[in-house]
C-alpha distance (Angstrom), angle and dihedral (degrees) to the residues before:
residue distance angle dihedral
M1 . . .
G2 3.77 . .
I3 3.81 96.9 .
S4 3.78 131.8 115.9
R5 3.78 122.7 -99.3
P6 3.84 93.5 -112.0
T7 3.81 89.9 51.9
F8 3.81 90.4 49.7
V9 3.80 91.2 49.5
K10 3.81 89.9 49.8
L11 3.82 90.0 52.5
L12 3.79 89.5 52.2
E13 3.79 94.0 47.1
D14 3.81 91.4 46.7
G15 3.80 89.4 56.5
E16 3.80 97.3 -111.9
M17 3.82 89.7 130.5
P18 3.79 130.9 18.8
Y19 3.79 118.0 -115.6
E20 3.77 141.5 166.8
Q21 3.76 126.1 -134.4
P22 3.79 107.8 -165.3
G23 3.79 92.2 165.9
R24 3.76 131.6 -18.5
H25 3.82 98.3 -33.6
R26 3.78 128.7 68.4
R27 3.81 118.5 -125.3
V28 3.81 117.9 -148.8
L29 3.80 126.2 -178.8
L30 3.78 115.7 -124.2
S31 3.81 89.5 -133.4
D32 3.82 89.7 58.4
V33 3.81 91.7 49.8
L34 3.81 91.5 49.1
A35 3.81 91.6 46.9
Y36 3.82 90.6 50.7
R37 3.81 90.8 49.0
Q38 3.81 90.6 50.2
R39 3.83 91.8 49.4
R40 3.81 91.2 50.5
S41 3.80 91.0 48.0
V42 3.81 91.5 52.1
Q43 3.82 91.1 47.2
A44 3.80 91.9 49.5
R45 3.81 92.1 48.8
E46 3.82 91.4 49.1
A47 3.81 90.8 49.7
L48 3.80 91.6 48.9
D49 3.81 91.4 47.9
R50 3.81 89.1 51.3
M51 3.82 91.2 50.1
V52 3.81 90.5 51.3
E53 3.81 89.8 48.5
I54 3.81 91.5 51.5
A55 3.81 91.8 47.4
D56 3.80 90.6 49.1
E57 3.82 92.8 48.7
S58 3.79 92.2 49.7
G59 3.80 92.5 49.5
M60 3.79 96.5 -116.8
Y61 3.80 92.0 139.7
E62 3.79 91.3 62.2
F63 3.81 89.7 61.8
T64 3.79 93.0 55.5
A65 3.80 99.5 35.3
T66 3.80 93.5 97.6
P67 3.79 113.0 59.0
K68 3.78 115.6 -130.7
R69 3.77 119.1 -121.9
T70 3.76 111.9 -118.6
R71 3.78 98.3 -170.9
Protein backbone atom coordinates (compact mmCIF):
# COMPACT_ATOMS: atom_id res chain seq x y z
CA MET A 1 0.00 0.00 0.00
CA GLY A 2 2.98 2.29 0.33
CA ILE A 3 2.30 3.40 3.91
CA SER A 4 4.25 2.91 7.11
CA ARG A 5 3.39 0.24 9.64
CA PRO A 6 2.26 2.77 12.29
CA THR A 7 -0.04 4.41 9.74
CA PHE A 8 -1.48 1.01 8.81
CA VAL A 9 -2.05 0.16 12.47
CA LYS A 10 -3.79 3.52 12.97
CA LEU A 11 -6.10 2.76 10.01
CA LEU A 12 -6.98 -0.57 11.60
CA GLU A 13 -7.59 0.93 15.03
CA ASP A 14 -9.70 3.74 13.53
CA GLY A 15 -11.97 1.13 11.95
CA GLU A 16 -11.03 1.81 8.32
CA MET A 17 -10.48 -1.94 7.79
CA PRO A 18 -11.69 -4.93 9.77
CA TYR A 19 -9.09 -7.10 11.47
CA GLU A 20 -8.76 -9.83 14.05
CA GLN A 21 -6.22 -9.96 16.83
CA PRO A 22 -6.19 -13.49 18.21
CA GLY A 23 -2.95 -12.89 20.08
CA ARG A 24 -0.29 -10.27 19.68
CA HIS A 25 -0.51 -9.83 15.89
CA ARG A 26 -3.32 -8.34 13.84
CA ARG A 27 -4.81 -10.42 11.02
CA VAL A 28 -6.16 -8.59 7.97
CA LEU A 29 -7.79 -10.18 4.94
CA LEU A 30 -6.22 -9.34 1.60
CA SER A 31 -9.68 -8.66 0.17
CA ASP A 32 -10.24 -5.98 2.85
CA VAL A 33 -6.89 -4.34 2.07
CA LEU A 34 -7.65 -4.32 -1.67
CA ALA A 35 -11.15 -2.93 -1.06
CA TYR A 36 -9.70 -0.15 1.13
CA ARG A 37 -7.11 0.68 -1.54
CA GLN A 38 -9.84 0.83 -4.19
CA ARG A 39 -12.00 3.13 -2.02
CA ARG A 40 -9.05 5.48 -1.43
CA SER A 41 -8.25 5.51 -5.15
CA VAL A 42 -11.84 6.44 -6.02
CA GLN A 43 -11.85 9.17 -3.34
CA ALA A 44 -8.56 10.60 -4.59
CA ARG A 45 -9.79 10.63 -8.20
CA GLU A 46 -13.04 12.37 -7.19
CA ALA A 47 -11.09 14.99 -5.23
CA LEU A 48 -8.75 15.59 -8.16
CA ASP A 49 -11.68 15.87 -10.57
CA ARG A 50 -13.28 18.42 -8.22
CA MET A 51 -10.04 20.43 -8.07
CA VAL A 52 -9.85 20.49 -11.87
CA GLU A 53 -13.49 21.58 -12.02
CA ILE A 54 -12.84 24.43 -9.57
CA ALA A 55 -9.74 25.54 -11.49
CA ASP A 56 -11.69 25.47 -14.75
CA GLU A 57 -14.59 27.48 -13.27
CA SER A 58 -12.25 30.11 -11.89
CA GLY A 59 -10.44 30.49 -15.21
CA MET A 60 -7.05 29.30 -13.99
CA TYR A 61 -6.44 27.34 -17.18
CA GLU A 62 -6.55 30.51 -19.26
CA PHE A 63 -3.53 31.84 -17.35
CA THR A 64 -1.42 28.81 -18.19
CA ALA A 65 -2.71 28.10 -21.69
CA THR A 66 0.18 29.90 -23.37
CA PRO A 67 3.56 28.45 -22.47
CA LYS A 68 6.17 30.94 -21.37
CA ARG A 69 9.42 31.15 -23.27
CA THR A 70 12.38 30.34 -21.10
CA ARG A 71 15.11 31.34 -23.51
